[in-house]
C-alpha positions as CSV (number, residue, x, y, z in Angstrom):
1,M,0.0,0.0,0.0
2,N,1.5,3.2,-1.2
3,F,0.5,5.8,1.5
4,K,2.3,8.7,2.9
5,T,2.2,8.3,6.7
6,G,1.9,11.1,9.3
7,L,1.2,11.7,12.9
8,Q,-1.2,14.2,14.3
9,L,0.9,15.9,16.9
10,Y,-2.0,16.4,19.2
11,S,-1.3,12.8,20.0
12,V,2.0,13.7,21.7
13,R,1.1,17.2,22.8
14,D,2.5,16.6,26.3
15,E,5.9,16.0,24.8
16,M,5.6,18.8,22.2
17,A,4.9,21.3,25.1
18,K,8.1,20.1,26.9
19,D,10.5,19.9,24.0
20,M,9.2,20.3,20.4
21,E,12.5,19.6,18.7
22,K,13.2,16.4,20.7
23,T,9.6,15.2,20.0
24,L,9.9,15.9,16.2
25,A,13.2,14.0,16.2
26,A,11.5,11.0,17.9
27,V,8.6,11.1,15.5
28,A,10.9,11.0,12.5
29,D,12.9,8.2,14.1
30,M,9.8,6.1,14.3
31,G,9.4,6.3,10.5
32,Y,6.7,8.9,10.2
33,E,7.3,11.1,7.1
34,Y,4.6,13.7,7.8
35,V,3.2,15.6,10.7
36,E,-0.1,17.4,11.2
37,F,0.1,20.3,13.7
38,A,-2.6,21.2,16.2
39,G,-1.0,24.3,17.7
40,Y,2.4,25.8,17.1
41,Y,3.8,26.3,20.6
42,G,4.8,29.9,19.9
43,R,7.1,29.1,16.9
44,S,7.2,31.2,13.8
45,S,6.6,29.8,10.4
46,E,10.3,30.0,9.7
47,Q,11.2,28.1,12.9
48,L,8.7,25.4,12.1
49,S,10.0,25.1,8.6
50,E,13.6,24.8,9.9
51,L,12.7,22.1,12.4
52,L,10.8,20.1,9.8
53,R,13.6,20.3,7.4
54,K,16.2,19.3,10.0
55,Y,14.4,16.0,10.7
56,S,13.2,15.3,7.1
57,L,9.6,15.8,8.0
58,K,6.9,17.4,6.0
59,C,3.6,19.1,7.1
60,I,0.8,18.5,4.7
61,S,-2.0,19.6,6.9
62,V,-2.9,21.4,10.1
63,H,-5.9,21.4,12.5
64,Q,-6.8,25.1,12.5
65,S,-9.9,26.9,13.7
66,I,-11.8,28.8,11.1
67,D,-11.4,32.2,12.9
68,F,-7.6,32.0,12.4
69,Y,-8.4,33.7,9.0
70,D,-10.5,36.6,10.3
71,R,-8.1,39.3,11.4
72,D,-5.4,39.1,8.7
73,P,-6.2,36.5,6.1
74,E,-3.1,37.0,4.0
75,S,-0.7,36.8,6.9
76,A,-2.5,33.6,8.1
77,I,-2.0,32.1,4.7
78,A,1.6,33.1,4.5
79,F,2.2,31.6,7.9
80,L,0.9,28.2,6.9
81,K,2.5,28.2,3.4
82,G,5.8,29.0,5.0
83,F,6.1,25.4,6.3
84,G,4.4,23.6,3.5
85,V,0.7,23.3,4.5
86,R,-1.7,22.3,1.8
87,Y,-4.8,21.4,3.8
88,S,-6.3,23.5,6.6
89,V,-8.6,21.3,8.6
90,I,-11.4,22.5,10.8
91,P,-10.9,20.3,13.8
92,W,-14.2,20.8,15.5
93,Y,-17.2,23.1,15.3
94,D,-20.1,23.9,17.5
95,G,-22.7,21.3,16.7
96,N,-25.6,23.7,17.3
97,K,-24.3,25.9,14.5
98,L,-24.2,22.9,12.2
99,A,-27.6,21.5,13.1
100,D,-29.7,24.6,13.3
101,D,-30.9,25.6,9.8
102,D,-30.6,29.3,10.4
103,A,-27.3,29.1,12.1
104,W,-26.0,26.8,9.4
105,K,-26.6,29.5,6.7
106,A,-24.2,31.8,8.4
107,T,-21.7,29.0,9.2
108,A,-21.8,27.7,5.7
109,A,-21.1,31.2,4.4
110,D,-18.1,31.5,6.7
111,F,-16.7,28.2,5.7
112,A,-17.2,29.1,2.0
113,R,-15.3,32.4,2.5
114,V,-12.3,30.6,4.0
115,S,-12.5,27.8,1.4
116,A,-12.3,30.4,-1.4
117,L,-9.4,32.1,0.3
118,L,-7.5,28.9,0.6
119,E,-8.2,27.9,-3.0
120,A,-6.9,31.2,-4.2
121,H,-3.6,30.1,-2.7
122,D,-3.6,26.5,-4.0
123,M,-4.7,25.2,-0.6
124,K,-7.9,23.4,0.5
125,L,-10.2,23.5,3.4
126,M,-11.1,20.3,5.1
127,Y,-13.6,19.3,7.8
128,H,-12.6,16.8,10.5
129,N,-15.6,15.0,11.9
130,H,-16.5,13.7,15.4
131,D,-19.6,11.5,15.9
132,F,-22.2,14.2,16.3
133,E,-22.1,15.2,12.6
134,F,-23.6,11.8,11.8
135,K,-26.9,12.6,13.4
136,K,-29.6,13.2,10.8
137,K,-31.2,16.6,10.0
138,N,-34.0,16.8,7.4
139,G,-33.3,13.1,6.4
140,A,-29.6,13.5,5.9
141,Y,-26.5,13.4,8.0
142,I,-25.3,16.8,9.2
143,H,-21.9,15.8,7.8
144,D,-23.5,15.5,4.3
145,R,-24.6,19.0,4.2
146,I,-21.3,20.4,5.4
147,I,-19.6,18.7,2.4
148,S,-22.4,19.5,-0.1
149,D,-23.2,23.1,0.9
150,V,-19.6,24.5,1.1
151,P,-17.8,24.8,-2.2
152,G,-14.4,23.2,-2.3
153,I,-14.5,21.7,1.2
154,L,-13.2,18.1,1.6
155,P,-13.9,15.6,4.4
156,Q,-11.0,14.6,6.6
157,L,-12.7,11.4,7.8
158,D,-11.7,10.4,11.3
159,T,-12.4,6.7,11.1
160,C,-12.7,6.3,14.8
161,W,-15.5,8.8,15.2
162,V,-17.3,7.4,12.1
163,H,-17.2,4.0,13.7
164,Y,-18.2,5.3,17.1
165,A,-21.2,7.0,15.5
166,G,-22.3,3.5,14.4
167,I,-21.2,3.6,10.7
168,D,-18.7,1.4,9.0
169,P,-15.7,3.6,8.1
170,V,-15.3,1.6,4.9
171,V,-18.8,2.6,3.8
172,M,-18.1,6.3,4.4
173,L,-14.7,6.1,2.6
174,E,-16.5,4.6,-0.4
175,K,-19.2,7.3,-0.2
176,Y,-16.5,10.0,-0.5
177,S,-14.2,8.2,-2.8
178,G,-12.0,10.6,-4.7
179,R,-12.5,13.3,-2.1
180,V,-10.5,11.9,0.9
181,P,-6.8,12.8,0.3
182,V,-6.1,12.8,4.0
183,V,-7.7,10.3,6.4
184,H,-7.3,9.9,10.2
185,L,-6.6,6.5,11.5
186,K,-7.5,6.0,15.2
187,D,-8.2,2.8,17.1
188,F,-10.4,2.3,20.2
189,V,-12.2,0.0,22.5
190,C,-15.9,0.5,23.5
191,R,-18.8,-1.3,25.0
192,N,-21.5,0.9,23.6
193,L,-21.3,2.7,20.3
194,A,-23.1,6.0,19.6
195,A,-23.6,6.7,23.3
196,G,-22.7,10.4,23.3
197,P,-19.4,12.4,23.6
198,V,-16.4,10.5,24.9
199,Y,-13.7,12.9,23.7
200,A,-11.8,15.9,24.8
201,L,-12.2,19.0,22.6
202,I,-9.6,21.6,21.8
203,D,-10.4,25.1,22.9
204,S,-9.2,28.4,21.2
205,E,-5.9,28.1,23.1
206,G,-5.2,24.6,21.9
207,N,-6.0,23.0,25.3
208,A,-8.2,19.9,25.9
209,K,-11.5,20.3,27.6
210,G,-14.5,18.2,28.3
211,G,-15.1,14.5,27.5
212,S,-15.9,11.6,29.7
213,L,-14.9,8.0,28.9
214,E,-16.3,6.1,31.8
215,D,-19.9,5.4,30.8
216,T,-19.3,3.6,27.5
217,G,-16.1,1.7,28.3
218,F,-14.5,3.8,25.6
219,D,-10.7,4.2,25.5
220,Y,-8.2,5.0,22.8
221,R,-5.7,2.4,21.7
222,P,-2.6,2.3,19.4
223,L,-3.5,1.0,15.9
224,G,-4.1,-2.7,15.9
225,Q,-5.0,-3.0,19.5
226,G,-8.7,-1.9,19.3
227,I,-11.9,-2.8,17.5
228,Q,-11.1,-1.1,14.2
229,D,-10.5,-3.3,11.2
230,I,-7.4,-1.3,10.1
231,P,-6.6,-3.5,7.1
232,A,-10.1,-3.1,5.7
233,I,-9.9,0.6,6.3
234,L,-6.6,0.9,4.5
235,R,-7.9,-1.1,1.5
236,A,-10.9,1.3,1.4
237,C,-8.5,4.2,1.5
238,E,-6.6,2.8,-1.4
239,R,-9.7,2.4,-3.5
240,A,-10.8,5.9,-2.5
241,G,-7.6,7.5,-3.7
242,T,-6.3,8.5,-0.2
243,E,-2.7,9.8,-0.4
244,Y,-2.0,10.6,3.3
245,I,-2.9,8.6,6.4
246,I,-2.6,10.4,9.6
247,V,-2.3,8.5,12.9
248,E,-4.1,10.1,15.8
249,Q,-4.5,8.9,19.4
250,D,-6.2,11.6,21.5
251,E,-5.2,10.1,24.9
252,S,-2.9,7.3,26.0
253,S,-4.1,5.9,29.3
254,D,-1.6,3.1,29.9
255,M,1.7,4.1,28.3
256,P,3.7,7.3,27.3
257,T,2.3,9.0,24.3
258,L,5.4,8.6,22.3
259,D,5.4,4.8,22.9
260,A,1.8,4.7,21.7
261,A,2.7,6.6,18.5
262,R,5.6,4.2,18.0
263,I,3.4,1.1,18.3
264,S,1.0,2.5,15.8
265,R,3.8,3.1,13.3
266,E,5.2,-0.4,13.8
267,Y,1.7,-1.9,13.3
268,L,1.3,0.0,10.0
269,R,4.8,-1.2,8.9
270,S,3.7,-4.8,9.6
271,L,0.9,-4.2,7.1
272,G,3.3,-3.0,4.5
273,V,2.6,0.7,5.0
């Protein structure tokens, strides 16, 4: 399988906060070729570019809130392009503003504005799902109208949250075939699917908030150690034309985060990725 493999650095945010350079060196040593940022830890675009170049890493995508482009759009674009970003991914959005018809009109217009801005600079806007976008509104998934109503936007399917919502990730990858260049791989265990939020969300400062894992038996796992059928997902990605697979593990409850990231990379290598 000919994928380019990356790590969402939110997975190792504890280590990033302590020593970004040492963490990037470790990630590269594991065999990851790409990284996806979720926060920049006070570094300039030039500093990020230098660190990536030093450790032979590339950044294809970032998780970036939509309001990043409000104050000075051109500077925001220049910042991201300075270290190679091609895809700016909305990591989370207020579900009420997605589900309410009136609120959605304003939200869709905002998304469309940023999508057009990015496209003018040969970049693309993506939307990273959780589970709540797979509730139905007017007979269709909320996720469907995000992708259909916003010109140019692409789904960054998080295969964990698709599955947790009660949907086979393979089915969703087939549905969006040709429109999923970057896919999130995440494994988990769970007693009860579709039982409400079980994740921490990222606030405007890049910090985790909320989320409770106790009621459903939900917990994150390195790839290959949970209930996800990773080989089937990878085959579906291949059929769908996915180019980049990004490993993400939001929390690591039983081992250091870098160890979890290493296990996931070794598992993918055992599958020929």
